[in-house]
C-alpha positions, 0 to 999 in steps of 0.5 A: 515521468512515464507512469506506465514504465514506473508501474511496470518496474514495480510489478503494478497494474497500470492498465487497471488504474488507467481504466479506473481513473481514465487518464494518464494525468490522473494516474500520475496525480493520484500516484504522487498523492500516495507518497503523502499518505500516512497509512504505512507509517501509522501501521508501523507505529501501531504494530510497534505499540501493539495496538491491533485496532489502530494497526488494522485501520492503517492496514485496511486503509493502505490496502484500499489505496493500493487497490484503487491505485493498481499497486498490485505489488503492494496490495497482496502483502497489505491484504495479508496483514489486514486479514491477520488483524481483522477482528483481532484483539492482539497484533498476532502474526502481523509483525511477521507479515510486516517486512513484506509490506515494508519491502513493497512499500519502499519499492513503490515509494522509490519508483514513484519518487524517481 
């Protein structure tokens, strides 16, 4: 798998993650681990249940993982939903922001799974 091409195909920042991790092999290894992460599923569940605290934790975790992996295409929407949920007692507008997260998440998973 050509990770640089994969990252470019989704609008992610390969050079950023390569600087951070130091080798193509590590980028690929950690990008593949992203596919096993449950943060997105947890966010979706928490929103469906109306649990603002759990949704915030899941969104914040997803945002951090995306930032660390240079998945800038997904980082932006993850930041938006995280900030909407930060300190919130209700899920507020988070369900309105979730489709953008889902779209980029699906795009990222498809590219990393290919």
